[in-house]
C-alpha positions as CSV (number, residue, x, y, z in Angstrom):
1,Q,-82.0,-23.0,9.9
2,L,-79.5,-25.7,8.2
3,Q,-76.0,-24.2,7.5
4,L,-73.3,-26.3,5.9
5,V,-69.6,-25.4,6.3
6,E,-66.9,-27.5,4.5
7,S,-63.0,-28.1,5.3
8,G,-60.1,-30.1,4.2
9,G,-59.5,-28.9,1.1
10,G,-56.2,-27.9,-0.1
11,L,-53.4,-28.4,-2.2
12,V,-51.9,-31.8,-2.8
13,Q,-50.4,-33.8,-5.1
14,P,-51.3,-36.4,-7.7
15,G,-51.5,-39.2,-6.2
16,G,-52.3,-38.0,-2.8
17,S,-55.4,-38.2,-0.5
18,L,-57.2,-35.3,1.3
19,R,-60.4,-35.6,3.2
20,L,-63.3,-33.4,3.2
21,S,-65.8,-32.6,6.2
22,C,-69.2,-30.8,6.0
23,A,-70.2,-29.8,9.5
24,A,-73.9,-28.7,10.1
25,S,-75.2,-26.5,12.5
26,G,-78.7,-25.8,13.6
27,R,-80.5,-29.4,12.1
28,T,-79.4,-32.6,12.3
29,L,-77.7,-34.5,8.9
30,E,-79.0,-37.3,11.0
31,D,-82.3,-36.6,9.1
32,Y,-80.7,-35.2,5.7
33,A,-79.5,-36.9,2.4
34,I,-75.8,-35.6,1.5
35,G,-74.1,-35.0,-1.7
36,W,-70.6,-33.6,-2.7
37,F,-70.5,-31.5,-5.6
38,R,-67.4,-29.6,-7.4
39,Q,-67.0,-27.3,-9.9
40,A,-64.1,-26.6,-11.9
41,P,-63.1,-22.8,-13.4
42,G,-64.8,-23.3,-17.1
43,K,-66.8,-26.2,-16.2
44,E,-70.1,-27.5,-15.1
45,R,-71.0,-28.5,-11.7
46,E,-70.8,-32.0,-11.3
47,G,-72.3,-34.1,-8.4
48,V,-69.7,-36.7,-6.6
49,S,-71.6,-38.6,-4.3
50,C,-74.4,-39.0,-2.0
51,I,-75.4,-40.9,0.9
52,T,-79.0,-41.6,2.0
53,I,-79.8,-41.4,5.6
54,R,-79.2,-44.4,8.2
55,S,-82.8,-45.2,8.3
56,A,-83.0,-45.8,4.5
57,G,-80.1,-47.6,4.4
58,G,-77.2,-45.1,4.2
59,S,-76.6,-45.9,0.8
60,A,-74.2,-44.2,-1.9
61,N,-74.0,-43.3,-5.7
62,Y,-71.0,-42.2,-7.2
63,T,-69.9,-40.5,-10.5
64,D,-68.0,-42.9,-12.5
65,S,-64.8,-40.7,-12.5
66,V,-64.3,-41.2,-8.6
67,K,-65.4,-45.0,-8.2
68,G,-62.7,-47.2,-6.2
69,R,-61.3,-43.7,-5.5
70,F,-63.9,-42.0,-3.1
71,T,-65.9,-43.1,-0.5
72,I,-68.6,-40.7,1.2
73,S,-69.2,-41.5,4.8
74,R,-71.6,-39.9,8.1
75,D,-71.0,-39.7,12.1
76,N,-73.8,-38.6,13.1
77,G,-72.7,-38.2,16.7
78,K,-70.4,-35.4,15.0
79,N,-73.2,-34.5,12.6
80,K,-70.4,-34.6,10.2
81,V,-70.5,-35.8,6.4
82,F,-67.2,-36.8,5.1
83,L,-65.6,-37.0,1.4
84,Q,-62.4,-39.1,1.4
85,M,-60.7,-38.8,-1.6
86,N,-58.2,-40.9,-2.8
87,S,-55.4,-40.9,-5.4
88,L,-56.4,-37.6,-6.4
89,K,-56.0,-36.8,-10.0
90,P,-55.1,-33.0,-11.5
91,E,-58.9,-33.1,-13.1
92,D,-60.1,-33.9,-9.4
93,T,-59.1,-30.1,-9.4
94,A,-62.2,-27.9,-8.3
95,V,-64.0,-26.5,-5.4
96,Y,-66.3,-28.8,-3.6
97,Y,-69.4,-28.3,-2.0
98,C,-71.6,-30.2,0.4
99,V,-75.5,-30.3,-0.1
100,A,-78.4,-31.5,2.5
101,L,-81.7,-32.3,1.7
102,F,-84.3,-33.3,4.4
103,S,-85.2,-37.0,3.6
104,T,-87.1,-40.0,5.1
105,P,-86.7,-43.5,5.1
106,V,-88.6,-44.5,2.1
107,Q,-85.8,-42.5,0.2
108,R,-83.7,-45.5,0.0
109,E,-81.7,-43.9,-3.2
110,C,-80.3,-40.7,-2.6
111,V,-80.7,-38.7,-6.6
112,M,-77.7,-36.1,-6.7
113,R,-80.3,-33.8,-8.9
114,V,-82.9,-33.6,-6.6
115,L,-80.3,-32.9,-4.2
116,A,-78.7,-30.2,-6.3
117,E,-82.4,-28.2,-6.8
118,F,-83.6,-28.5,-3.8
119,G,-81.0,-29.0,-0.8
120,S,-79.2,-26.2,1.3
121,W,-75.5,-25.5,0.4
122,G,-72.4,-25.1,1.9
123,R,-69.9,-22.3,0.0
124,G,-67.5,-24.9,-0.8
125,T,-63.7,-25.6,-0.3
126,Q,-61.1,-25.3,-2.9
127,V,-59.3,-28.7,-3.6
128,T,-56.0,-28.2,-5.9
129,V,-54.5,-31.2,-7.4
130,S,-51.2,-30.6,-9.0
131,S,-47.2,-31.3,-8.8
């Protein structure tokens, strides 16, 4: 059974950077599309980014508010997925979750709504952006 554990969150000043990691056990992430989601207090859950499996092209999608600042990547050898977050803003403060959904090479674009509904979730890591 796939289990996901996020790490790398913390407190950072505006303009700073963090690198979140999502480590998997029980399955190889090579076969899974991955998404990063976040939820701030009092707000709805939001899809941040997702990436397809490498055999489907490894393409990534980002929500508009993080384009140019966040980068999703995967290291299949380490069975991990990363979210590099640069130029952080106070509005990026949230609990960040990774989600994994078994995928195939024909699924050449990840859809965050589908990942959210059908994927396996980690427990999250807190990111706080504040001076």
